[in-house]
N, C-alpha and C positions, 0 to 999 in steps of 0.2 A: 504494500500500500504506500503510495507517495505521500511524503510528509507535507502538510500544508505550508505554504510560504508564510513567513512572519509578517506581522503588521508593523509599519513604520510609525512610531510615536514621536511627533515633533516636540521640541522643547518649549515652545511658546516664549513668553516674556520672562527673561531670567530673573527679574526683580519680583516676580509673582510666585504663586504656589506650585507652578508646574513641576519643578524638579522634585519637590517633596511628595507630591501625589503620584509621580511616576514610580518612585521607590516603593510607596505604599501599595500601588497597583501590582507591582511585580510580586510583592509578598502575598497578595491576595489571589494572584493568578499564576502560580508557578508553572502550570502546564499549558498555558496559552502562549503561543509563540509570538513575541513582539520584541522590538528593540527601540531604544531611545536615541534620537539624534540630537546632539548638543555638546556643549563644552563640559567635560568632566569636572572642571574647576567650579562649575555652577551647581553641582550636586551638594546636598547637605553634608556637613561635616560628619565623617564616619560612615557615610553611605556605602553599602555593599554593592559593588559593580565590577564588571569586567569589560575592558575595551575589546572591540572586534574590528576587523578590517573590511568585512563585507557582511551583508545581512545573512547570508547562508551560514555563517559561523555562529549565529545566535543560538542555533539548536544545540551547540556543544557547551553552552554556558550553564553551569550548575543552577538549579532552580532558586537558590537563595541569593543569586547575584543578578543585578539588572544588566542586560547586555547593552553596551553603549557604543554607538558608531560616532567617533569623535568628530566634532566640528568646531574648530577654534574660533573664539570670539575675540574682539578687540579689547573688551573690558571685563572687569569683575562683575559678579552679581551681588548687588546690595539690596537686601529685602525691602520692598516698598518704595525703592528709589530707582526708576528706570534710568539707565545710562545711555545717552545719545549714541555713543560709539558702538553699542550692542545692537542697534536697530537693524543695520544691514545684515548682521548675522542671523537675526530672527527671520528676516525675509528669505535669506539664502537657504536656510534649513527647510523652509516650506518648499521651495523650488527643488531642492535636492530630494526630498521625499517624493515629490511628484515624478521626478526623473526615475527614481528607483521603482516605483510602482508601474510606470509606463514601460520601463525596460524589463519587467518581469522578475525583478528581484524581491519585490514585496507584494503581499496580497491586497493591502489596503493602507490607507492613511488614517491615523487618529491624531488630530491636532489639539495640542494644549493651548490654553487661552493666550491671546496676544493683546497688546494695548495699542489701539489704533493711533492715538495721539502721539505716543512715544515713537512709533514707526514713521509717522508723518514728520514730526519734528527732527528726528535723528537721521532719516534717510529719504525724506520726500516721498513717502509711500503714497501712491496716487489712487488707492482703491478704498472703498468704504469699509471693507473688512476681509476676513478670510475667504468667505464664499466667492466674492467677486474676483479676488486674486486667483483662486483655484480655477474658476471658470475661464479666466484669461489664459492661464497656463495650459488649459485643456483645449485652447483654440477658440476662446470666446463663445462657448456653447451656452444655450439657455439652461438655467438651473432654477430649482426651487428649494426652499428650506423646509425640512420636516423636523418637528420635535416628536420624538418617539420614546415610549416606555413600554413596559409589559402591560400597562393598563389602557393606553390610548396613544394614537398617532394623530397629529394635527399638522396642517399645512396652511400658513397664512398667505393669502393671495397678494396682499400688500404688507409691507413690513415696517421699516423705520421711517414713517412719515407721520405728520400731524393728522389727527382724526378728521380735521376739516378738509384735508386734501384727499381723503380716501375715495369719496364718490367720483371725483374727477379722474383719479388714477385707475379706478376699477373699470377698465374697458372690457368689452366682450372678448377682444383678442387676448388680453392678459389672462382673464379667467379661463378661457379655453386652453391656453398654453399650460397653466398651472394644473388643470384637471388632467390633461393628457400626460404631462410629465409625472404626476403623482401616480396615475394608473400604471404607467410603464415601469416606474420605479418599484411599485409593489410587486409587479410580475417578475422583474429581473432580479431585484435585490432581496425580496422577502419570500419568494416562491409562492405567491398567491396567484393562481391561474386566472381567476375571475374576480378582480378586486371590486368591492362594494364601497362606494364613496358617498358620504353624507355631505351635502352642500349647505352651508349656513346661508341664511338671508342676510342682507345688509342692515335692514331696519328692525326695530322691535317687532316681534311676532311675525317676522318675515314680511313686513309691510301690511299685514292684515287686509289683503285685498285692495291695497292702494290707500287705505285710511291713514297709514303711518309712513308713507313713502312709496314712490313709484318705481324704484330701480328693479325690484323683483319682477313686476309685470312687464316692464319695458325691455329689460336686458337679460336677467338671470333665467327666467322661465323659458324664453325662446331658445337660449343657448343650450340649456339642459335637455330640452325636447329634441333638438337637433343631434346632440351627442348620444342620447338614448337611441335614436334611430340608427346610429352607427354601431350599437351594441354595448355601449357603456352602461354599467349598472350604477345609476345615480339616484339618490333620495334627496328631495328637496325642491326648492329652497325651504329649509327648516328654521323654525324659531330657535335661536341660539340658546335660549334659557331652558329648553327642554331636551336638548340633544346630547347631553353629557352625563346623564345619570346611568347607572349600571345597565338597566334593561335596554336603553337606547344604544349604548355603546356596543352591545352584543350584536347589533344589526348591521354594523359596518366595519370596514377594515381601516379606514382613515377618514378624518373630517377635514374638508376644505373650508377654511374660514375667510372672511372678507378683510379682516385687519388684525394687527398684531395682538392686541389684548384679548380679542375674541377667541383666539387660538391658544395663547400662552397661559391665560389665567386658569382654564380648566386643567391643563396637564401639570402645571406647577402646583396646583392645589391637590391633585390626586397623587402625584409622585414627584415631589420637589427634588429629592436627591437622586432619583433614578432616570431623569430625563436625559435624552441624548439628542444632540443636533446632528442631523443627517442631511447631506447635500445630494438631492436627486437630480439626475440629468448629466452628471459627469461620466466620462468613460471609465473612471476608476472609482473605487469606494472611498468615501470620506465620512468619518464620524468625528464628533467632538463632545466633550462634556458641556453641559448646558449651564455654565457659570463663567464668571470673569476671572481676572488675574488675582483677585484677593489680596491686594496690596496691604490692606489693614491687618491681615493675619499672617502674611508671608514671613517665614522663618521662625514662627512661634509654635510650630507643631500642632496647630489647631485645624488645619485644612482636612476636610473629609474627601477621601478618594472615590466615594460611591459612584458619582457620575462618570468619572474616568473609567472605572471598572466596568460600568454598564456600557460605555462607548466602545471599549475594547472587545467586550463580549459580542456586542451587536455587529461590529466590523467583522469579526470572525464568522458569525452566522451569515452575514450578507455575502462574504467571500465564498462560503460553502454553497449558498444558493446560486451564485453565478457559476461555480464549477459544475453544479448539478445540471444547470440549464444548457450547458454547452453540448 
């Protein structure tokens, strides 16, 4: 039986909690093949690790040591204080991980949190975040963000924009692309042959027949009807206040929501520590813990690795689904 390729775990922002949760994740997942890309000097004092020269050698590292593919940074890691000279190293590690997975040396990428302002200030980083940079490295492909846990999967159609801008940004073309990418991702990366998608309405009570807004009647319903005619299994538009209880969740595989909080409030309420950020649409697998750099607790031994553990496990399952589908 062929041994699965390892997962590339990028270091993220050196001043944050990434290095310490990487060590904790290795202790929790000794049998899951992954390696960390970063500067060994940035690991916590006394961390148990072994340097490797290629991803393939991570399999030979004892389970009590974190396999580390070294990537030298210009500066030291100071907890809670991003160093401008490290910004380019953070960016280069992401690009290196993409090159490894595209070259067949890694099965997937799991990215630890970055600090976008630190990257912009220190290296002129021109992308809104991880997702957009990964899409660029993949050839500027269209992508969507999914937040997933064992309890719920959600996809926001619009993400980091003001609520007042959502109705203008939510075009039929955008929503159609999100629905298609979500269904394709569930098939390819989660092994769900016939995905069932719940589509939220934009307005309270999904507009209540036009009494609380007309976007459902004018745009969402006609689009869903057209996609249903193509064979998509779509429920909705649904009132967002009744689609996330346990009985409702059992009727679909993912929920497509119209804006950020409509999607993220339910998943973070149901499984705050177990949520995983998944980028659908990429030619490679990418997961990430659903939290930030944790500057306020960096270096204090307080960081919880739960979301990183969940992200690594999900990356491994997604890689297995892709192998099975070939």
